[in-house]
LOLOPA-603264 format. One record per residue (C-alpha): residue number from 1; residue in three letters; x, y, z. Coordinates in Angstrom, 1 decimal. Layout:
! residues N
+-----+------+--------+--------+--------+
! seq ! type !     px !     py !     pz !
+-----+------+--------+--------+--------+
! NUM !  ala !      X !      Y !      Z !
...
+-----+------+--------+--------+--------+
//
This chain:
! residues 106
+-----+------+--------+--------+--------+
! seq ! type !     px !     py !     pz !
+-----+------+--------+--------+--------+
!   1 !  met !  153.7 !  131.7 !  125.6 !
!   2 !  ile !  155.6 !  129.7 !  123.1 !
!   3 !  leu !  158.4 !  131.6 !  121.4 !
!   4 !  lys !  159.0 !  130.5 !  117.8 !
!   5 !  val !  162.6 !  130.6 !  116.5 !
!   6 !  asp !  163.4 !  129.8 !  112.9 !
!   7 !  ile !  166.9 !  128.5 !  112.4 !
!   8 !  ala !  166.2 !  126.8 !  109.1 !
!   9 !  his !  167.9 !  129.2 !  106.7 !
!  10 !  gln !  169.2 !  128.0 !  103.4 !
!  11 !  gly !  173.0 !  128.0 !  103.3 !
!  12 !  gln !  173.3 !  128.2 !  107.0 !
!  13 !  ser !  175.7 !  125.7 !  108.6 !
!  14 !  ser !  174.8 !  123.5 !  111.5 !
!  15 !  glu !  177.3 !  125.4 !  113.6 !
!  16 !  gln !  175.6 !  128.7 !  112.8 !
!  17 !  ala !  172.2 !  127.3 !  113.5 !
!  18 !  leu !  173.4 !  125.9 !  116.9 !
!  19 !  ile !  174.8 !  129.3 !  117.9 !
!  20 !  gln !  171.5 !  130.9 !  117.0 !
!  21 !  leu !  169.6 !  128.2 !  118.9 !
!  22 !  glu !  171.7 !  128.7 !  122.1 !
!  23 !  thr !  171.3 !  132.5 !  121.9 !
!  24 !  glu !  167.6 !  132.4 !  121.5 !
!  25 !  ile !  167.0 !  129.8 !  124.2 !
!  26 !  ser !  169.1 !  131.9 !  126.7 !
!  27 !  lys !  167.1 !  135.0 !  125.9 !
!  28 !  ala !  163.8 !  133.0 !  126.2 !
!  29 !  lys !  164.7 !  131.7 !  129.7 !
!  30 !  val !  164.8 !  135.3 !  131.0 !
!  31 !  thr !  161.8 !  136.6 !  129.1 !
!  32 !  ala !  158.7 !  136.8 !  131.2 !
!  33 !  gly !  155.8 !  134.6 !  130.2 !
!  34 !  val !  157.8 !  132.4 !  127.8 !
!  35 !  val !  157.2 !  128.7 !  128.7 !
!  36 !  ala !  158.6 !  127.0 !  125.7 !
!  37 !  val !  160.6 !  127.6 !  122.5 !
!  38 !  lys !  159.5 !  126.1 !  119.2 !
!  39 !  val !  162.5 !  125.7 !  117.1 !
!  40 !  val !  161.8 !  125.5 !  113.3 !
!  41 !  his !  164.8 !  123.6 !  111.8 !
!  42 !  gly !  163.0 !  122.3 !  108.8 !
!  43 !  leu !  163.7 !  119.0 !  107.2 !
!  44 !  gly !  165.9 !  119.6 !  104.2 !
!  45 !  ser !  168.8 !  117.2 !  104.4 !
!  46 !  gly !  168.1 !  116.6 !  108.0 !
!  47 !  thr !  171.5 !  117.9 !  109.2 !
!  48 !  ile !  170.3 !  120.8 !  111.2 !
!  49 !  ala !  167.4 !  118.8 !  112.7 !
!  50 !  lys !  169.9 !  116.2 !  113.8 !
!  51 !  thr !  172.2 !  118.8 !  115.2 !
!  52 !  val !  169.4 !  120.4 !  117.2 !
!  53 !  arg !  168.2 !  117.1 !  118.6 !
!  54 !  asp !  171.7 !  115.9 !  119.4 !
!  55 !  trp !  172.4 !  119.2 !  121.2 !
!  56 !  ala !  169.2 !  118.7 !  123.2 !
!  57 !  lys !  170.4 !  115.3 !  124.4 !
!  58 !  glu !  173.7 !  116.8 !  125.5 !
!  59 !  gln !  171.7 !  119.4 !  127.5 !
!  60 !  glu !  169.9 !  116.8 !  129.6 !
!  61 !  gly !  168.5 !  118.4 !  132.8 !
!  62 !  arg !  168.5 !  121.9 !  131.4 !
!  63 !  phe !  164.9 !  121.7 !  130.2 !
!  64 !  thr !  161.7 !  120.4 !  131.6 !
!  65 !  ala !  161.3 !  118.5 !  128.4 !
!  66 !  val !  162.4 !  118.4 !  124.7 !
!  67 !  ile !  159.6 !  117.3 !  122.4 !
!  68 !  ser !  160.1 !  116.4 !  118.8 !
!  69 !  gly !  157.5 !  117.6 !  116.4 !
!  70 !  glu !  156.6 !  114.1 !  115.6 !
!  71 !  asp !  155.7 !  113.5 !  119.3 !
!  72 !  tyr !  154.0 !  116.9 !  119.9 !
!  73 !  asn !  150.5 !  115.6 !  120.3 !
!  74 !  ala !  147.7 !  114.8 !  122.8 !
!  75 !  phe !  149.2 !  111.3 !  123.4 !
!  76 !  asn !  152.5 !  112.7 !  124.8 !
!  77 !  lys !  152.2 !  113.5 !  128.5 !
!  78 !  glu !  154.9 !  116.1 !  128.4 !
!  79 !  ala !  153.3 !  117.9 !  125.5 !
!  80 !  val !  150.0 !  117.9 !  127.3 !
!  81 !  ala !  151.5 !  119.1 !  130.5 !
!  82 !  met !  153.4 !  121.9 !  128.8 !
!  83 !  arg !  150.3 !  123.0 !  126.9 !
!  84 !  ser !  148.3 !  123.1 !  130.1 !
!  85 !  lys !  150.7 !  125.9 !  131.2 !
!  86 !  ile !  149.6 !  128.0 !  128.2 !
!  87 !  gln !  145.9 !  127.4 !  128.1 !
!  88 !  gly !  144.2 !  129.1 !  125.2 !
!  89 !  his !  147.2 !  129.3 !  123.0 !
!  90 !  lys !  146.4 !  127.6 !  119.7 !
!  91 !  asp !  149.3 !  126.0 !  117.9 !
!  92 !  lys !  148.9 !  124.6 !  114.4 !
!  93 !  asp !  151.8 !  122.2 !  114.9 !
!  94 !  phe !  150.1 !  120.4 !  117.9 !
!  95 !  asn !  148.8 !  117.0 !  116.7 !
!  96 !  asn !  150.3 !  117.5 !  113.2 !
!  97 !  arg !  153.5 !  115.3 !  113.4 !
!  98 !  asn !  155.7 !  118.1 !  112.1 !
!  99 !  ala !  159.2 !  116.7 !  111.9 !
! 100 !  gly !  160.6 !  120.1 !  111.0 !
! 101 !  ile !  160.2 !  121.4 !  114.6 !
! 102 !  thr !  161.5 !  120.7 !  118.1 !
! 103 !  ile !  159.9 !  122.1 !  121.2 !
! 104 !  phe !  162.0 !  123.0 !  124.2 !
! 105 !  trp !  159.9 !  123.3 !  127.4 !
! 106 !  leu !  161.8 !  125.6 !  129.6 !
+-----+------+--------+--------+--------+
//
């Protein structure tokens, strides 16, 4: 299962979004059946998206993969491998180059 977490709230600071992200990922890691977390950070000014992706780079080794929405498609071997773990789960963002999301494969 892919857990969807929306951290793109108007007026929310990058710091608040990062705290929410860390909390939700920690919860997801101990939740049975959750394979990945889809973080909806939106586009807006791009500040929260950059914060999320910079944080992901700092966490190298913590996740099986981190896949940007732009690369979440059938041509990305990590995206395909992750999706094979959750066969039958449809995801409207797959193959749609949605820059407003980032997928954390746990």
